[in-house]
C-alpha positions in Angstrom: 89.7 95.1 83.5 88.6 98.0 85.8 92.2 99.0 86.4 92.6 99.5 82.6 89.4 101.5 82.4 90.0 103.6 85.6 91.8 106.4 83.8 88.9 106.9 81.4 86.4 107.3 84.2 88.4 109.2 86.7 86.9 112.6 85.8 83.4 111.2 85.3 81.8 112.7 88.5 83.3 116.1 87.9 82.3 116.0 84.2 78.7 115.0 85.2 78.7 117.9 87.7 79.8 120.4 85.1 77.4 119.1 82.5 74.4 119.1 84.7 75.3 122.4 86.3 75.7 124.2 83.0 73.1 122.3 81.1 70.3 124.8 81.5 70.0 128.0 79.6 69.8 129.8 82.9 71.8 128.3 85.7 69.7 128.0 88.9 70.1 126.9 92.4 68.0 123.9 91.8 70.2 122.9 88.9 73.3 123.2 91.0 71.7 121.2 93.8 70.8 118.4 91.4 74.3 118.5 89.9 75.9 118.1 93.3 73.6 115.3 94.3 74.0 113.3 91.1 77.8 113.9 90.9 78.2 113.0 94.6 76.4 109.7 94.1 78.6 108.8 91.1 81.7 109.9 93.1 80.8 107.6 96.0 80.3 104.7 93.6 83.6 105.4 91.9 85.5 105.6 95.2 83.9 102.3 96.4 84.9 100.5 93.1 88.4 101.9 93.4 88.8 100.8 97.0 87.4 97.4 96.2 89.9 96.9 93.4 92.8 98.4 95.3 93.6 101.0 92.7 95.8 103.9 93.7 93.5 106.9 93.1 94.9 110.2 91.9 94.9 112.6 94.8 93.5 115.2 92.5 90.5 113.0 91.6 90.1 112.1 95.3 90.0 115.8 96.0 87.4 116.5 93.3 85.3 113.6 94.5 85.4 114.8 98.1 84.4 118.3 96.9 81.4 116.8 95.1 80.5 114.4 98.0 80.5 117.2 100.6 78.6 119.4 98.2 76.1 116.6 97.5 75.6 115.9 101.2 75.1 119.6 102.0 72.5 119.8 99.2 70.7 116.6 100.4 70.7 117.7 104.1 70.0 121.3 103.1 73.1 122.7 104.8 72.9 126.0 103.1 75.8 127.5 105.0 78.1 125.0 103.4 76.8 125.6 100.0 77.1 129.3 100.5 80.7 128.7 101.4 81.1 126.9 98.1 79.3 129.7 96.3 81.5 132.4 97.8 84.7 130.5 97.0 83.3 129.4 93.6 85.9 127.5 91.6 88.6 128.0 94.2 86.8 125.6 96.6 88.0 122.6 94.6 91.6 123.7 94.9 91.3 124.3 98.6 90.0 120.8 98.9 93.1 119.7 96.9 95.4 121.5 99.4 93.7 119.8 102.3 94.0 116.4 100.7 97.6 117.2 99.7 98.6 118.0 103.3 96.8 114.9 104.7 98.2 112.5 102.1 101.7 113.8 102.2 101.8 113.4 106.0 99.9 110.2 106.4 99.9 108.1 103.2 102.4 105.7 101.8 101.7 107.1 98.4 102.0 110.8 99.3 100.2 113.5 97.5 101.8 112.6 94.1 100.6 109.0 94.3 103.9 107.1 94.3 104.1 104.2 96.7 107.0 104.6 99.1 106.0 101.9 101.6 108.7 99.4 100.4 111.4 102.0 99.8 114.2 101.9 102.5 116.5 104.4 100.9 115.9 107.8 102.5 117.1 109.7 99.5 114.5 108.0 97.3 111.8 108.7 99.9 112.9 112.3 99.9 112.6 112.4 96.1 109.0 111.2 96.3 108.2 113.7 99.0 109.8 116.4 96.9 107.5 115.4 94.0 104.5 115.7 96.3 105.7 119.2 97.3 105.9 120.1 93.6 102.4 119.0 93.1 101.3 120.9 96.2 103.0 124.1 94.8 101.1 123.4 91.5 97.9 123.4 93.4 98.8 126.7 95.1 99.5 128.3 91.8 96.2 126.8 90.4 94.3 128.3 93.4 95.9 131.7 92.8 94.8 131.5 89.1 91.4 130.4 90.1 91.0 133.4 92.4 92.3 135.8 89.7 89.9 134.4 87.0 86.9 133.8 89.4 83.8 133.3 87.4 85.5 132.4 84.1 85.1 128.6 84.2 87.7 127.9 81.5 90.6 129.8 83.1 89.6 129.4 86.8 89.1 125.7 86.8 89.4 123.8 83.5 92.9 125.0 82.6 94.3 124.6 86.1 92.9 121.1 86.6 94.3 120.0 83.2 97.6 121.5 84.2 97.6 119.7 87.5 96.6 116.4 85.9 99.5 116.7 83.4 101.9 117.8 86.2 101.0 114.8 88.3 101.4 112.4 85.4 104.7 113.9 84.5 106.0 113.7 88.1 105.0 110.0 88.4 106.3 109.2 85.0 109.7 110.9 85.6 110.0 108.9 88.9 109.2 105.6 87.2 111.6 106.4 84.3 114.4 107.1 86.9 113.7 104.0 88.9 113.4 101.7 85.9 116.6 103.2 84.5 118.4 102.2 87.8 117.3 98.6 87.3 119.0 98.2 84.0 
């Protein structure tokens, strides 16, 4: 049941963060601290449920959750230097986290950055195809980071549009791979 509902709730922590952070008439440091702490708690619960049910988590969602968890921990432990780093990077911080997760998962995960399981695949050409799809997603994150820097401060164009673009790109890459492999089985 959770596996079927997982796609509906994958953006819940980030949505909560945005809602709480922009809820007030005047955004304040206290509002952002509260937003980070609540969203971080929800992100931790979400990650624990996903790990428990062995669901392959979108690396983009993992990145967003890590961004929120680190921000929540910094707020809770009053690590102002870290929050100031987030403040100076603004929306770009989430894309930098995606790049870090992309590098780590591409090099050390069976699912790569794109999220396609290559553990049971023996064909090197097919493994290369999956790695190439991870590279395409990584390039998409680089482009999103550049857009985020250009439109810094404009939430719609600096973070919402690039994240929607990345989510669609990732789904397309996974779908195109699964269509190719299911076509080979017929």
